[in-house]
PDB file of N, H, CA, C and O in Angstrom:
ATOM      1  N   UNK A   1       0.851  -1.195   0.000  1.00  0.00           N
ATOM      2  CA  UNK A   1       0.000   0.000   0.000  1.00  0.00           C
ATOM      3  C   UNK A   1       0.887   1.245   0.000  1.00  0.00           C
ATOM      4  O   UNK A   1       1.680   1.463   0.916  1.00  0.00           O
ATOM      5  N   UNK A   2       0.736   2.040  -1.030  1.00  0.00           N
ATOM      6  H   UNK A   2       0.092   1.863  -1.774  1.00  0.00           H
ATOM      7  CA  UNK A   2       1.581   3.220  -1.186  1.00  0.00           C
ATOM      8  C   UNK A   2       0.833   4.450  -0.680  1.00  0.00           C
ATOM      9  O   UNK A   2      -0.277   4.742  -1.123  1.00  0.00           O
ATOM     10  N   UNK A   3       1.458   5.164   0.255  1.00  0.00           N
ATOM     11  H   UNK A   3       2.360   4.926   0.616  1.00  0.00           H
ATOM     12  CA  UNK A   3       0.818   6.353   0.818  1.00  0.00           C
ATOM     13  C   UNK A   3       1.094   7.571  -0.054  1.00  0.00           C
ATOM     14  O   UNK A   3       2.242   7.872  -0.382  1.00  0.00           O
ATOM     15  N   UNK A   4       0.027   8.262  -0.421  1.00  0.00           N
ATOM     16  H   UNK A   4      -0.906   8.018  -0.155  1.00  0.00           H
ATOM     17  CA  UNK A   4       0.190   9.480  -1.213  1.00  0.00           C
ATOM     18  C   UNK A   4       0.158  10.719  -0.319  1.00  0.00           C
ATOM     19  O   UNK A   4       0.440  11.830  -0.767  1.00  0.00           O
ATOM     20  N   UNK A   5      -0.190  10.509   0.952  1.00  0.00           N
ATOM     21  H   UNK A   5      -0.419   9.607   1.316  1.00  0.00           H
ATOM     22  CA  UNK A   5      -0.304  11.639   1.872  1.00  0.00           C
ATOM     23  C   UNK A   5       0.556  11.391   3.107  1.00  0.00           C
ATOM     24  O   UNK A   5       0.049  10.946   4.137  1.00  0.00           O
ATOM     25  N   UNK A   6       1.856  11.677   3.011  1.00  0.00           N
ATOM     26  H   UNK A   6       2.268  12.039   2.174  1.00  0.00           H
ATOM     27  CA  UNK A   6       2.746  11.442   4.153  1.00  0.00           C
ATOM     28  C   UNK A   6       2.337  12.271   5.362  1.00  0.00           C
ATOM     29  O   UNK A   6       2.552  11.854   6.501  1.00  0.00           O
ATOM     30  N   UNK A   7       1.743  13.451   5.124  1.00  0.00           N
ATOM     31  H   UNK A   7       1.569  13.789   4.199  1.00  0.00           H
ATOM     32  CA  UNK A   7       1.307  14.286   6.249  1.00  0.00           C
ATOM     33  C   UNK A   7       0.168  13.600   6.997  1.00  0.00           C
ATOM     34  O   UNK A   7       0.130  13.603   8.227  1.00  0.00           O
ATOM     35  N   UNK A   8      -0.765  13.006   6.237  1.00  0.00           N
ATOM     36  H   UNK A   8      -0.735  13.003   5.238  1.00  0.00           H
ATOM     37  CA  UNK A   8      -1.867  12.278   6.859  1.00  0.00           C
ATOM     38  C   UNK A   8      -1.333  11.089   7.644  1.00  0.00           C
ATOM     39  O   UNK A   8      -1.816  10.790   8.736  1.00  0.00           O
ATOM     40  N   UNK A   9      -0.343  10.418   7.091  1.00  0.00           N
ATOM     41  H   UNK A   9       0.050  10.660   6.204  1.00  0.00           H
ATOM     42  CA  UNK A   9       0.263   9.278   7.786  1.00  0.00           C
ATOM     43  C   UNK A   9       0.901   9.742   9.094  1.00  0.00           C
ATOM     44  O   UNK A   9       0.814   9.046  10.106  1.00  0.00           O
ATOM     45  N   UNK A  10       1.538  10.908   9.081  1.00  0.00           N
ATOM     46  H   UNK A  10       1.608  11.473   8.259  1.00  0.00           H
ATOM     47  CA  UNK A  10       2.161  11.434  10.296  1.00  0.00           C
ATOM     48  C   UNK A  10       1.099  11.775  11.336  1.00  0.00           C
ATOM     49  O   UNK A  10       1.285  11.523  12.526  1.00  0.00           O
ATOM     50  N   UNK A  11      -0.018  12.351  10.882  1.00  0.00           N
ATOM     51  H   UNK A  11      -0.169  12.556   9.915  1.00  0.00           H
ATOM     52  CA  UNK A  11      -1.115  12.678  11.800  1.00  0.00           C
ATOM     53  C   UNK A  11      -1.684  11.403  12.410  1.00  0.00           C
ATOM     54  O   UNK A  11      -1.933  11.347  13.614  1.00  0.00           O
ATOM     55  N   UNK A  12      -1.892  10.376  11.580  1.00  0.00           N
ATOM     56  H   UNK A  12      -1.690  10.422  10.602  1.00  0.00           H
ATOM     57  CA  UNK A  12      -2.411   9.106  12.096  1.00  0.00           C
ATOM     58  C   UNK A  12      -1.434   8.487  13.080  1.00  0.00           C
ATOM     59  O   UNK A  12      -1.847   7.915  14.088  1.00  0.00           O
ATOM     60  N   UNK A  13      -0.155   8.593  12.801  1.00  0.00           N
ATOM     61  H   UNK A  13       0.181   9.057  11.981  1.00  0.00           H
ATOM     62  CA  UNK A  13       0.858   8.037  13.703  1.00  0.00           C
ATOM     63  C   UNK A  13       0.838   8.767  15.041  1.00  0.00           C
ATOM     64  O   UNK A  13       0.909   8.132  16.093  1.00  0.00           O
ATOM     65  N   UNK A  14       0.742  10.098  15.010  1.00  0.00           N
ATOM     66  H   UNK A  14       0.684  10.614  14.155  1.00  0.00           H
ATOM     67  CA  UNK A  14       0.726  10.856  16.260  1.00  0.00           C
ATOM     68  C   UNK A  14      -0.539  10.559  17.054  1.00  0.00           C
ATOM     69  O   UNK A  14      -0.503  10.479  18.281  1.00  0.00           O
ATOM     70  N   UNK A  15      -1.667  10.396  16.344  1.00  0.00           N
ATOM     71  H   UNK A  15      -1.696  10.461  15.346  1.00  0.00           H
ATOM     72  CA  UNK A  15      -2.912  10.039  17.030  1.00  0.00           C
ATOM     73  C   UNK A  15      -2.794   8.664  17.661  1.00  0.00           C
ATOM     74  O   UNK A  15      -3.264   8.449  18.778  1.00  0.00           O
ATOM     75  N   UNK A  16      -2.178   7.741  16.961  1.00  0.00           N
ATOM     76  H   UNK A  16      -1.796   7.915  16.053  1.00  0.00           H
ATOM     77  CA  UNK A  16      -1.981   6.394  17.499  1.00  0.00           C
ATOM     78  C   UNK A  16      -1.109   6.429  18.749  1.00  0.00           C
ATOM     79  O   UNK A  16      -1.386   5.729  19.723  1.00  0.00           O
ATOM     80  N   UNK A  17      -0.050   7.249  18.722  1.00  0.00           N
ATOM     81  H   UNK A  17       0.175   7.817  17.930  1.00  0.00           H
ATOM     82  CA  UNK A  17       0.820   7.359  19.896  1.00  0.00           C
ATOM     83  C   UNK A  17       0.057   7.978  21.062  1.00  0.00           C
ATOM     84  O   UNK A  17       0.203   7.530  22.200  1.00  0.00           O
ATOM     85  N   UNK A  18      -0.752   8.996  20.799  1.00  0.00           N
ATOM     86  H   UNK A  18      -0.871   9.360  19.875  1.00  0.00           H
ATOM     87  CA  UNK A  18      -1.532   9.638  21.859  1.00  0.00           C
ATOM     88  C   UNK A  18      -2.539   8.655  22.448  1.00  0.00           C
ATOM     89  O   UNK A  18      -2.704   8.591  23.666  1.00  0.00           O
ATOM     90  N   UNK A  19      -3.212   7.888  21.590  1.00  0.00           N
ATOM     91  H   UNK A  19      -3.078   7.939  20.600  1.00  0.00           H
ATOM     92  CA  UNK A  19      -4.178   6.892  22.067  1.00  0.00           C
ATOM     93  C   UNK A  19      -3.468   5.824  22.889  1.00  0.00           C
ATOM     94  O   UNK A  19      -3.979   5.399  23.925  1.00  0.00           O
ATOM     95  N   UNK A  20      -2.309   5.392  22.441  1.00  0.00           N
ATOM     96  H   UNK A  20      -1.894   5.737  21.599  1.00  0.00           H
ATOM     97  CA  UNK A  20      -1.541   4.393  23.179  1.00  0.00           C
ATOM     98  C   UNK A  20      -1.136   4.922  24.548  1.00  0.00           C
ATOM     99  O   UNK A  20      -1.199   4.193  25.539  1.00  0.00           O
ATOM    100  N   UNK A  21      -0.722   6.184  24.612  1.00  0.00           N
ATOM    101  H   UNK A  21      -0.670   6.776  23.808  1.00  0.00           H
ATOM    102  CA  UNK A  21      -0.324   6.777  25.891  1.00  0.00           C
ATOM    103  C   UNK A  21      -1.525   6.852  26.833  1.00  0.00           C
ATOM    104  O   UNK A  21      -1.399   6.555  28.021  1.00  0.00           O
ATOM    105  N   UNK A  22      -2.691   7.249  26.308  1.00  0.00           N
ATOM    106  H   UNK A  22      -2.792   7.490  25.343  1.00  0.00           H
ATOM    107  CA  UNK A  22      -3.893   7.337  27.142  1.00  0.00           C
ATOM    108  C   UNK A  22      -4.302   5.964  27.647  1.00  0.00           C
ATOM    109  O   UNK A  22      -4.718   5.820  28.797  1.00  0.00           O
ATOM    110  N   UNK A  23      -4.186   4.950  26.786  1.00  0.00           N
ATOM    111  H   UNK A  23      -3.848   5.067  25.852  1.00  0.00           H
ATOM    112  CA  UNK A  23      -4.567   3.596  27.201  1.00  0.00           C
ATOM    113  C   UNK A  23      -3.575   3.021  28.206  1.00  0.00           C
ATOM    114  O   UNK A  23      -3.957   2.243  29.080  1.00  0.00           O
ATOM    115  N   UNK A  24      -2.302   3.401  28.086  1.00  0.00           N
ATOM    116  H   UNK A  24      -1.992   4.033  27.377  1.00  0.00           H
ATOM    117  CA  UNK A  24      -1.273   2.847  28.968  1.00  0.00           C
ATOM    118  C   UNK A  24      -1.220   3.579  30.310  1.00  0.00           C
ATOM    119  O   UNK A  24      -0.683   3.043  31.280  1.00  0.00           O
ATOM    120  N   UNK A  25      -1.762   4.784  30.379  1.00  0.00           N
ATOM    121  H   UNK A  25      -2.198   5.219  29.592  1.00  0.00           H
ATOM    122  CA  UNK A  25      -1.682   5.575  31.605  1.00  0.00           C
ATOM    123  C   UNK A  25      -2.202   4.841  32.847  1.00  0.00           C
ATOM    124  O   UNK A  25      -1.509   4.825  33.864  1.00  0.00           O
ATOM    125  N   UNK A  26      -3.391   4.234  32.806  1.00  0.00           N
ATOM    126  H   UNK A  26      -3.955   4.247  31.980  1.00  0.00           H
ATOM    127  CA  UNK A  26      -3.892   3.546  34.014  1.00  0.00           C
ATOM    128  C   UNK A  26      -3.022   2.369  34.429  1.00  0.00           C
ATOM    129  O   UNK A  26      -3.074   1.940  35.582  1.00  0.00           O
ATOM    130  N   UNK A  27      -2.217   1.835  33.500  1.00  0.00           N
ATOM    131  H   UNK A  27      -2.174   2.183  32.564  1.00  0.00           H
ATOM    132  CA  UNK A  27      -1.389   0.669  33.811  1.00  0.00           C
ATOM    133  C   UNK A  27      -0.098   1.073  34.507  1.00  0.00           C
ATOM    134  O   UNK A  27       0.553   0.241  35.140  1.00  0.00           O
ATOM    135  N   UNK A  28       0.279   2.347  34.395  1.00  0.00           N
ATOM    136  H   UNK A  28      -0.250   3.023  33.881  1.00  0.00           H
ATOM    137  CA  UNK A  28       1.560   2.783  34.961  1.00  0.00           C
ATOM    138  C   UNK A  28       1.431   3.099  36.446  1.00  0.00           C
ATOM    139  O   UNK A  28       2.413   3.480  37.083  1.00  0.00           O
TER     140      UNK A  28
END
């Protein structure tokens, strides 16, 4: 799958990291 929107990919990656941090917070 070839991404034509690297900026969108970066936004999705940052959202994924933020969601992961929120989900991991109660475990810490």
